[in-house]
N, CA, C and O of each residue as an XYZ file, in Angstrom:
424
protein
N     116.080     89.327     57.090
C     117.415     88.903     56.163
C     117.814     90.434     55.610
O     117.211     91.492     55.791
N     119.687     90.027     54.490
C     119.634     90.733     53.535
C     119.853     90.864     52.308
O     120.877     90.184     52.240
N     119.708     91.151     51.474
C     119.733     90.669     50.211
C     121.309     89.690     49.533
O     122.425     89.712     50.053
N     121.080     89.259     48.831
C     121.885     87.929     48.588
C     123.877     88.870     48.891
O     124.860     89.256     49.523
N     123.341     88.724     48.150
C     124.538     89.883     47.942
C     125.401     90.345     49.119
O     126.541     90.069     49.492
N     124.464     91.126     49.549
C     125.062     91.866     51.270
C     125.137     90.702     52.346
O     125.570     90.773     53.496
N     124.769     89.949     51.881
C     124.806     88.604     52.847
C     126.160     87.425     53.126
O     126.459     86.531     53.918
N     126.684     88.084     51.950
C     128.180     87.435     51.891
C     128.254     88.053     52.008
O     128.062     88.205     53.214
N     128.611     89.527     51.272
C     129.306     90.667     52.071
C     130.521     90.509     54.452
O     131.478     90.606     55.219
N     128.764     90.141     53.993
C     128.360     90.179     55.671
C     129.845     89.312     56.606
O     130.875     89.519     57.247
N     128.986     88.319     56.080
C     129.953     86.967     56.152
C     131.656     86.995     55.918
O     132.646     86.934     56.647
N     131.443     87.096     54.779
C     133.251     87.648     54.268
C     134.004     88.888     54.820
O     135.172     89.140     54.528
N     133.155     89.714     55.727
C     133.709     91.310     56.813
C     133.757     90.522     58.058
O     134.703     90.826     58.785
N     132.780     89.342     58.608
C     133.083     89.295     60.046
C     134.093     88.204     59.936
O     134.872     88.029     60.873
N     134.162     87.242     58.562
C     135.517     86.098     58.877
C     136.804     86.965     58.569
O     137.874     86.667     59.098
N     136.701     87.940     57.791
C     138.128     88.703     57.806
C     138.350     89.107     59.200
O     139.417     88.860     59.762
N     137.415     89.701     59.760
C     137.611     90.614     61.157
C     138.338     89.401     61.964
O     139.483     89.594     62.371
N     137.597     87.967     62.239
C     137.671     86.698     63.292
C     138.971     86.205     62.899
O     139.813     85.655     63.609
N     139.016     86.487     61.627
C     140.449     85.757     61.044
C     142.031     86.976     61.612
O     143.034     86.593     62.215
N     141.822     87.953     61.299
C     142.655     88.553     61.454
C     143.087     89.075     62.438
O     144.170     89.649     62.546
N     141.886     88.846     63.628
C     142.261     88.763     65.056
C     143.228     88.035     65.654
O     144.051     88.459     66.466
N     143.088     86.627     65.131
C     143.287     85.624     65.218
C     144.986     85.504     64.698
O     145.930     84.821     65.096
N     144.825     86.533     63.613
C     145.849     85.782     63.070
C     147.425     87.081     63.609
O     148.595     86.887     63.281
N     146.844     88.462     64.580
C     147.192     89.064     65.611
C     147.401     88.518     67.155
O     148.486     88.727     67.696
N     146.353     87.815     67.863
C     147.114     87.115     68.342
C     147.867     86.301     68.513
O     148.452     86.049     69.566
N     147.982     85.653     67.270
C     148.670     84.713     67.082
C     150.665     84.821     66.823
O     151.549     83.965     66.862
N     150.666     86.242     66.582
C     151.964     87.505     66.068
C     152.427     87.541     67.421
O     153.634     87.466     67.649
N     151.552     87.654     68.381
C     151.829     88.324     69.641
C     152.357     87.523     70.151
O     153.241     87.765     70.972
N     151.966     86.252     69.811
C     152.391     84.955     71.158
C     153.636     84.770     70.816
O     154.407     84.498     71.737
N     154.272     84.875     69.204
C     155.298     85.162     68.943
C     156.454     85.364     68.773
O     157.492     84.825     68.388
N     155.950     86.505     69.246
C     157.246     87.333     69.272
C     158.381     87.317     70.686
O     158.006     87.039     71.826
N     159.434     87.582     70.413
C     160.724     87.797     71.572
C     160.504     88.100     72.276
O     159.640     88.970     72.165
N     160.833     87.879     73.313
C     161.430     88.887     74.378
C     162.429     89.796     74.132
O     162.833     90.363     75.147
N     162.892     90.073     73.221
C     163.744     91.604     73.293
C     162.355     92.251     72.450
O     162.275     93.479     72.399
N     161.541     91.625     71.958
C     160.733     92.875     70.966
C     159.709     92.841     71.950
O     158.833     93.579     71.499
N     159.344     92.402     73.021
C     158.842     93.046     73.790
C     159.432     93.800     74.655
O     158.922     94.826     75.107
N     160.433     93.410     74.929
C     160.894     94.646     76.259
C     160.799     96.214     75.387
O     160.462     97.323     75.800
N     161.311     95.692     73.840
C     161.305     97.173     73.400
C     160.393     97.817     72.703
O     160.724     98.748     71.968
N     159.226     97.452     72.818
C     157.810     97.334     72.742
C     157.245     98.974     74.169
O     156.742    100.095     74.236
N     158.016     97.569     75.175
C     157.703     98.322     76.443
C     158.042     99.636     76.635
O     157.247    100.467     77.074
N     159.086     99.852     76.355
C     159.502    101.469     76.767
C     159.018    101.777     76.019
O     158.155    102.582     76.369
N     159.048    101.543     74.654
C     158.179    102.896     73.592
C     156.976    103.360     73.865
O     156.648    104.544     73.784
N     155.974    102.048     74.341
C     154.373    102.591     75.144
C     154.987    103.295     76.608
O     154.374    104.224     77.135
N     155.970    102.870     77.064
C     155.826    103.930     78.579
C     156.383    105.507     77.988
O     155.963    106.600     78.368
N     157.245    105.295     77.147
C     157.930    107.180     76.445
C     156.213    107.898     76.198
O     155.558    108.831     76.663
N     156.008    106.650     75.036
C     154.487    107.464     74.270
C     153.338    107.416     75.296
O     152.304    107.716     74.699
N     153.087    107.151     76.650
C     152.182    107.203     77.137
C     152.796    108.596     79.016
O     152.261    108.747     80.115
N     153.892    109.133     78.463
C     154.374    110.306     79.505
C     153.221    111.575     79.081
O     152.979    112.356     78.161
N     152.851    111.284     80.073
C     151.928    112.868     79.788
C     152.333    114.137     79.775
O     151.918    114.911     78.913
N     152.886    114.379     80.386
C     153.572    115.869     80.215
C     153.958    115.692     78.560
O     153.384    116.489     77.818
N     154.967    114.623     77.868
C     154.709    115.313     76.563
C     153.350    114.644     75.045
O     153.242    114.908     73.848
N     152.745    113.921     75.811
C     151.179    113.571     75.074
C     150.179    113.250     75.528
O     149.496    112.296     75.155
N     149.837    114.351     76.812
C     148.178    114.367     77.356
C     147.783    113.773     76.915
O     147.772    112.645     77.407
N     147.021    114.028     75.431
C     145.823    113.650     75.759
C     145.870    111.629     74.794
O     144.941    110.850     74.577
N     147.390    111.508     74.488
C     147.267    109.580     74.363
C     147.529    109.476     75.627
O     146.813    108.490     75.800
N     147.928    109.660     76.573
C     148.084    108.868     77.788
C     146.727    109.148     79.056
O     146.446    108.454     80.033
N     146.098    110.416     78.564
C     144.100    110.230     79.062
C     144.011    109.421     78.496
O     143.734    108.468     79.223
N     144.101    109.067     77.207
C     142.896    107.854     75.962
C     143.474    106.425     76.776
O     142.865    105.482     77.282
N     144.790    106.706     76.660
C     145.686    105.108     77.090
C     145.070    104.773     78.311
O     144.755    103.625     78.621
N     144.925    105.623     78.897
C     144.775    104.773     80.705
C     143.192    104.822     80.778
O     142.832    104.559     81.925
N     142.352    105.023     80.100
C     140.953    104.423     79.855
C     140.553    103.427     79.166
O     139.387    103.046     79.066
N     141.649    102.890     78.584
C     141.816    101.438     77.965
C     142.938    100.597     78.141
O     143.553    100.040     77.232
N     143.101    100.552     78.956
C     144.224     99.478     79.796
C     143.330     98.974     81.303
O     143.986     98.474     82.217
N     141.810     99.154     81.450
C     141.668     99.358     82.484
C     140.857     97.564     82.775
O     139.824     97.027     83.177
N     141.351     97.455     82.577
C     140.887     95.595     82.221
C     139.395     95.680     82.268
O     138.650     95.404     83.208
N     139.054     96.195     80.856
C     136.998     96.121     80.616
C     137.014     95.490     79.174
O     137.609     94.443     78.917
N     136.346     96.186     78.312
C     135.993     94.649     77.417
C     137.249     95.065     76.348
O     137.803     96.149     76.167
N     137.427     93.926     75.807
C     139.219     93.688     75.419
C     138.815     94.088     73.708
O     137.675     94.442     73.410
N     139.895     93.970     72.707
C     139.227     95.221     71.582
C     139.207     94.680     71.061
O     139.019     95.387     70.070
N     139.279     92.816     70.375
C     137.779     92.024     70.134
C     136.555     91.957     70.254
O     135.631     91.821     69.453
N     136.667     92.126     71.910
C     135.168     92.594     71.818
C     134.797     93.199     71.647
O     133.813     93.034     70.926
N     135.106     94.490     72.061
C     134.356     96.127     71.225
C     134.166     96.285     69.623
O     133.292     96.726     68.877
N     135.821     95.519     69.448
C     135.083     95.782     67.076
C     134.010     95.050     66.939
O     132.993     95.510     66.420
N     134.117     93.504     67.499
C     132.151     92.043     67.337
C     131.288     93.566     67.848
O     130.759     94.227     66.954
N     131.228     93.877     68.776
C     129.912     94.817     69.338
C     129.769     95.871     68.680
O     128.668     96.361     68.430
N     131.338     96.554     68.164
C     130.703     97.992     66.351
C     130.082     96.537     65.373
O     129.022     95.915     65.304
N     131.086     96.488     64.890
C     130.562     95.370     64.390
C     128.640     95.294     64.039
O     127.941     96.025     63.338
N     128.254     93.960     64.965
C     126.979     94.475     65.146
C     126.067     94.609     65.060
O     125.212     93.846     64.611
N     125.942     96.009     65.624
C     125.516     97.251     66.162
C     125.100     97.439     64.877
O     123.901     97.402     64.599
N     126.368     97.735     63.651
C     125.987     98.603     62.225
C     125.083     97.141     61.116
O     124.369     97.312     60.128
N     125.583     95.495     61.940
C     124.515     94.717     60.994
C     123.103     95.343     61.224
O     122.324     95.745     60.360
N     122.921     95.335     62.793
C     121.302     95.598     63.539
C     120.982     97.052     63.072
O     119.814     97.295     63.375
N     121.816     98.538     62.197
C     121.592     98.804     62.079
C     120.704     98.803     60.699
O     119.496     99.021     60.603
N     121.561     98.523     59.749
C     120.913     98.479     58.263
C     120.097     97.446     58.211
O     119.271     97.535     57.303
N     119.993     95.891     59.277
C     119.160     94.928     58.665
C     117.636     96.039     59.216
O     116.468     96.016     58.827
N     118.204     96.753     60.057
C     116.866     98.113     59.962
C     116.857     98.936     59.255
O     115.665     99.202     59.100
N     117.148     99.258     58.959
C     117.129    100.138     57.684
C     116.278     99.559     56.015
O     115.363     99.904     55.267
N     117.563     98.249     56.173
C     116.853     97.684     54.598
C     115.276     97.832     55.090
O     114.684     98.725     54.483
N     114.222     96.885     56.406
C     113.014     96.821     56.487
C     112.204     97.826     56.669
O     110.974     97.845     56.713
N     113.171     98.872     56.797
C     111.358     99.913     57.373
C     112.038     99.677     58.818
O     110.957     99.277     59.249
N     112.785     99.586     59.814
C     111.825     99.776     61.484
C     113.525    100.349     62.330
O     114.740    100.176     62.235
N     112.358    101.200     63.246
C     113.917    102.227     63.491
C     115.364    101.566     64.695
O     115.756    100.661     65.431
N     115.435    101.918     64.536
C     117.036    101.382     65.565
C     117.262    102.773     66.562
O     116.588    103.775     66.324
N     117.982    102.765     67.381
C     118.738    103.549     68.479
C     119.744    104.741     67.678
O     120.490    104.278     66.815
N     119.788    105.912     67.866
C     120.612    106.895     67.248
C     119.874    107.472     65.876
O     120.394    108.239     65.065
N     118.091    106.730     65.795
C     118.046    107.608     64.136
C     116.448    107.580     64.730
O     115.894    106.636     65.293
N     115.969    108.737     64.463
C     115.204    109.420     65.002
C     113.590    109.043     63.892
O     112.465    109.247     64.349
N     113.834    108.466     62.392
C     113.102    108.486     61.622
C     112.972    107.257     61.428
O     113.614    106.461     62.114
N     112.055    106.815     60.388
C     112.207    105.378     59.936
C     112.122    105.133     58.261
O     111.181    105.656     57.665
N     113.232    104.238     57.417
C     113.976    104.721     56.256
C     112.738    103.419     55.693
O     112.566    102.319     56.219
N     112.215    103.834     54.821
C     111.195    102.370     54.088
C     112.114    102.615     52.889
O     112.524    103.497     52.134
N     112.251    100.300     53.376
C     113.340    100.166     52.393
C     113.353    100.391     51.074
O     114.308     99.755     50.626
N     112.681    101.078     50.037
C     112.982    102.056     48.745
C     113.658    103.060     49.507
O     114.582    103.351     48.747
N     113.752    103.584     50.253
C     114.639    104.849     50.324
C     115.732    104.482     50.945
O     116.666    105.280     51.029
N     115.828    103.036     51.569
C     117.544    103.268     52.425
C     118.636    103.032     51.280
O     119.844    103.173     51.466
N     118.070    102.671     50.124
C     119.173    103.019     48.675
C     119.107    103.503     48.457
O     119.788    103.840     47.489
């Protein structure tokens, strides 16, 4: 496990992430049609590959129907928690070549 204070911070952080995502979805659902049309026009302009090639290329890969933003963020958080847990207990984890002892993790 995690030390008590870190466990509490972890639970609060995950709760804030989930709550913030829910608020974003609720806010999006309550937007007016006028706001949606205006944002669509702005997005279309931003994705002009002649004016903003890097942004257009990034967006092309982001809107392919793959993993949604919430799942991606949650996966990043849980991967970080696994890495931190391994660090605390001196265990190896992907992306790190050495094992850190619990005393050295601090």
